[in-house]
C-alpha positions in Angstrom: -0.5 0.1 -0.4 2.7 2.4 1.1 4.5 2.1 -3.1 1.4 2.6 -4.4 0.4 5.7 -2.2 4.6 6.5 -3.1 3.8 6.3 -6.9 1.0 8.0 -7.0 2.4 11.4 -5.0 5.1 10.8 -7.5 2.8 10.3 -10.6 1.2 13.9 -9.5 3.8 15.9 -8.6 5.3 14.9 -12.5 2.0 16.0 -14.0 2.3 19.3 -11.4 5.7 20.1 -13.2 4.6 19.3 -17.1 1.7 22.1 -16.4 4.1 24.7 -14.4 6.6 23.9 -17.3 4.0 24.5 -19.9 2.5 27.6 -17.9 5.4 29.1 -18.0 6.3 29.0 -21.9 2.7 30.7 -22.7 3.9 34.2 -24.8 3.3 37.1 -22.5 3.8 40.4 -22.7 7.2 42.0 -21.3 6.5 45.7 -19.3 8.5 48.0 -21.8 11.3 49.7 -19.2 10.6 53.2 -18.4 12.6 55.5 -20.5 13.3 53.2 -23.1 11.0 54.7 -25.5 12.5 57.6 -27.3 10.4 60.0 -30.1 13.9 61.7 -32.0 14.3 65.4 -33.1 12.7 65.9 -36.5 14.6 66.2 -39.3 13.0 69.9 -40.3 13.1 71.0 -37.1 15.3 74.1 -37.4 12.4 75.2 -40.2 9.1 77.2 -39.8 6.3 74.3 -40.2 3.5 76.1 -41.8 0.5 73.9 -40.6 -1.5 72.6 -43.2 -4.8 70.5 -43.0 -3.8 68.1 -45.5 -0.5 67.8 -45.0 1.4 66.0 -41.7 4.5 65.9 -39.5 6.6 62.9 -39.3 7.7 61.7 -35.5 10.1 58.4 -35.7 10.0 56.7 -32.4 12.2 53.3 -31.3 10.0 50.9 -30.7 8.9 49.4 -26.9 10.0 46.0 -26.7 7.3 43.9 -25.0 9.0 40.4 -26.1 6.7 40.0 -28.2 5.4 40.1 -31.8 2.4 42.7 -31.4 1.2 45.1 -32.5 2.1 48.3 -31.0 -0.5 51.3 -30.8 0.9 55.0 -30.9 -1.0 58.1 -29.3 0.3 61.9 -30.2 -0.1 63.9 -27.0 0.6 67.9 -28.2 1.3 70.6 -25.1 2.4 74.7 -25.4 5.1 73.6 -22.3 7.4 71.0 -22.0 5.7 69.8 -18.7 2.8 67.6 -19.2 0.1 67.8 -16.3 -2.6 64.7 -15.9 -5.9 65.9 -15.1 -6.7 64.7 -11.5 -10.0 63.8 -10.3 -10.9 63.6 -6.2 -11.0 60.1 -5.5 -13.7 60.5 -3.1 -16.4 62.4 -5.4 -15.1 61.5 -9.1 -15.1 65.6 -10.2 -12.6 66.6 -11.4 -10.5 69.2 -9.8 -8.6 70.4 -12.7 -7.5 69.1 -16.8 -4.6 67.7 -18.2 -2.7 70.7 -20.0 -2.2 69.0 -23.9 -4.3 67.3 -26.2 -4.6 64.2 -27.6 -5.3 63.9 -31.0 -7.6 61.6 -32.2 -5.7 59.6 -34.7 -3.7 56.6 -33.4 -0.9 55.3 -35.7 0.9 51.5 -35.4 4.2 52.7 -37.4 7.0 53.7 -35.6 7.6 56.4 -38.2 4.2 58.1 -37.7 2.7 60.1 -39.5 1.0 63.2 -37.3 -1.6 65.0 -39.4 -1.3 68.8 -39.4 -4.9 69.3 -38.9 -5.4 67.6 -36.0 -2.3 69.2 -34.6 -3.9 72.3 -35.4 -6.7 71.9 -34.1 -4.9 70.6 -30.4 -3.1 74.0 -30.4 -5.9 75.9 -31.0 -7.9 74.4 -27.9 -5.1 74.4 -25.7 -5.4 78.6 -26.2 -9.0 78.2 -25.3 -10.2 77.8 -29.1 -12.9 75.3 -29.1 -15.7 76.9 -31.7 -16.3 79.2 -34.4 -17.4 81.3 -31.9 -14.4 81.8 -30.1 -13.2 83.7 -33.3 -12.1 86.6 -31.2 -9.0 84.9 -29.3 -7.4 84.6 -32.6 -6.9 88.0 -33.1 -4.1 87.2 -30.1 -0.5 87.1 -31.8 0.7 84.7 -29.2 -2.3 82.3 -30.3 -2.5 83.1 -34.1 1.7 83.3 -34.6 4.5 81.0 -34.9 4.9 79.7 -31.4 7.0 76.2 -29.8 4.9 72.9 -29.3 5.7 70.6 -26.7 5.1 66.5 -28.3 5.3 63.4 -26.9 3.9 60.1 -27.6 2.3 57.0 -25.8 2.4 53.8 -26.8 1.0 51.0 -25.6 -1.0 47.9 -26.2 -4.8 47.8 -27.4 -7.6 45.4 -25.0 -10.7 46.5 -25.2 -11.6 44.1 -22.1 -9.7 46.5 -20.0 -11.2 49.5 -18.5 -8.6 51.2 -19.7 -8.7 50.0 -23.5 -5.0 48.7 -23.2 -3.2 46.1 -21.8 -1.9 46.0 -18.4 1.9 47.4 -18.0 1.9 47.8 -21.7 1.8 51.9 -21.6 4.4 53.8 -21.6 5.0 57.6 -22.8 7.9 58.8 -24.3 10.7 61.7 -24.2 9.1 65.5 -24.9 10.1 66.6 -27.9 10.0 71.2 -28.9 8.8 71.7 -32.1 10.7 75.0 -32.3 8.6 76.7 -34.6 5.2 75.8 -35.5 2.2 77.9 -38.0 -0.9 77.2 -36.8 -4.3 78.1 -38.5 -7.6 78.4 -37.3 -9.3 75.8 -36.7 -12.2 73.8 -34.8 -13.3 70.0 -34.3 -16.5 70.3 -35.4 -18.8 66.9 -35.9 -19.2 65.5 -39.0 -21.9 64.5 -40.9 -23.3 62.0 -43.2 -26.1 62.6 -45.7 -29.4 60.6 -46.2 -30.2 60.5 -50.2 -32.5 58.6 -51.6 -36.1 58.7 -52.6 -37.3 61.3 -49.4 -35.3 64.4 -50.8 -35.4 63.7 -54.6 -32.1 61.5 -55.3 -30.1 64.8 -55.2 -26.4 63.6 -54.3 -25.5 67.3 -53.9 -28.2 68.1 -51.7 -27.2 67.7 -48.3 -30.4 68.9 -46.9 -30.8 65.4 -44.7 -27.3 65.1 -42.4 -26.8 63.0 -40.3 -24.6 64.0 -37.4 -21.8 63.1 -34.9 -22.8 64.0 -31.1 -21.3 67.6 -30.0 -19.5 64.7 -27.0 -18.4 62.7 -29.5 -16.7 64.1 -32.2 -14.7 61.7 -33.7 -16.3 58.6 -32.8 -18.0 57.9 -36.2 -21.3 57.1 -35.0 -23.9 59.3 -36.8 -27.7 60.2 -35.9 -30.0 62.0 -37.6 -34.4 62.6 -36.8 -36.3 62.5 -39.7 -40.4 62.4 -40.9 -41.3 60.0 -43.6 -44.2 59.2 -44.8 -45.1 55.5 -44.9 -44.7 54.8 -48.7 -41.4 57.1 -49.1 -39.2 54.6 -48.0 -40.6 51.3 -48.8 -39.9 49.2 -52.4 -42.1 51.3 -54.4 -40.5 54.2 -53.6 -36.9 53.2 -54.1 -35.7 53.7 -50.4 -32.4 55.1 -49.3 -28.9 55.5 -48.7 -26.2 57.6 -47.1 -23.2 59.4 -48.4 -20.2 60.3 -46.6 -19.4 63.3 -49.2 -22.0 65.0 -51.5 -21.6 65.4 -55.3 -20.3 62.0 -56.4 -22.5 58.7 -56.7 -19.6 57.1 -56.4 -18.5 53.3 -57.6 -20.0 50.0 -56.6 -18.4 48.7 -53.3 -17.0 52.0 -52.4 -17.8 54.6 -50.5 -18.8 57.6 -50.2 -21.7 55.9 -51.1 -22.9 53.6 -47.6 -25.6 51.1 -47.9 -27.2 47.9 -47.9 -24.8 46.1 -50.3 -22.5 46.4 -52.2 -24.2 46.8 -55.9 -26.6 49.7 -57.5 -30.3 47.9 -57.3 -29.1 45.4 -55.1 -31.7 46.7 -52.2 -32.5 45.0 -49.2 -36.2 44.9 -47.8 -35.5 45.3 -43.6 -38.6 44.7 -41.5 -39.1 46.7 -38.6 -40.0 45.0 -34.9 -43.7 44.8 -34.5 -43.8 45.7 -31.1 -40.9 48.7 -31.1 -41.1 49.6 -34.9 -37.1 48.9 -34.2 -34.7 47.0 -36.1 -30.5 47.1 -36.5 -28.7 46.1 -39.9 -25.4 45.9 -41.3 -24.0 48.3 -43.5 -21.0 48.2 -46.3 -19.7 50.9 -48.7 -21.8 50.4 -52.0 -25.4 51.5 -53.1 -27.7 48.9 -52.4 -31.0 50.7 -50.9 -32.6 50.5 -47.3 -36.3 49.8 -48.4 -38.8 49.9 -45.1 -42.1 48.4 -45.8 -43.7 48.5 -42.2 -43.0 51.9 -41.5 -46.1 53.5 -40.2 -45.0 56.7 -40.8 -44.2 59.9 -38.3 -40.6 60.4 -37.3 -37.8 57.6 -37.7 -34.6 58.3 -35.6 -31.6 56.9 -37.6 -28.3 55.7 -36.2 -25.1 54.7 -38.6 -21.8 53.5 -36.7 -18.9 53.2 -39.7 -17.1 51.9 -36.7 -18.4 48.8 -36.5 -20.5 49.2 -39.8 -24.5 48.9 -38.8 -27.4 51.1 -38.8 -30.1 51.1 -36.1 -34.2 52.4 -37.2 -36.2 53.2 -34.7 -39.4 55.8 -33.8 -37.7 59.2 -32.9 -39.5 62.5 -31.6 -39.6 65.4 -33.7 -36.5 68.0 -33.4 -37.4 70.8 -31.1 -36.6 74.4 -32.7 
């Protein structure tokens, strides 16, 4: 009996040893060493950067050592001083004691040779000077705001993980050094909600007329989620009326399977009849780059709220309320 017991224990220990070895050999993300992530001074830093909405400035960085092959996200942060200050939140009340003194540019990159959008940098610079809407135009008269000035840049690198509250893998977030762009000439630029346009039977199939826009929310600028509320007769969006689709820009019908058209299917004429839920009068549908129309035969008439999400490429139709003046 003792011999059998000893053999059983040895077998269990051996199995545990193999399990431990297996666990130890699983790929693991290594935390990068603080200070190891660098942004190099731009080659043209002795010249003045005249910001243009269609141009970029190249930033070259080192690559964080995560110990394994992974896609790194690079986030650009801009400040008017070399001292970046984080936002502070009261841990008891959750209220913001003060905001960060820097702006995060909207676009993240996945290459160590980063193409920084001049438009996004101009928007960030204006925001840092308190210019966030067209109504702030009076502040632009100040030469310290509108003239050539230095801007300080740093980059945050991380491995994205949507399952975490922060959006990045634990331990992967690392900040670079601060680089000074010596002379930057901004232009008046504010971040306004983007729009797409409903084009179809309700507005006469006029691709150059944007009188039925869907817009990003004021607090959702850059989200690529668009909402509009429209009044439809029951037959104007049905299959007999030809339906509708959406456009990212006006004036161009586009090609099958391509933007600017956003539709139910890729090809023109390949339409989809949407059946709304009988109780909620709502439906969720997929959208694609293309020219197939949406046709809704069981809409009773009235105000409809439409939301188009161009990140997840889907749309929602449901009853809405008449806009207030």
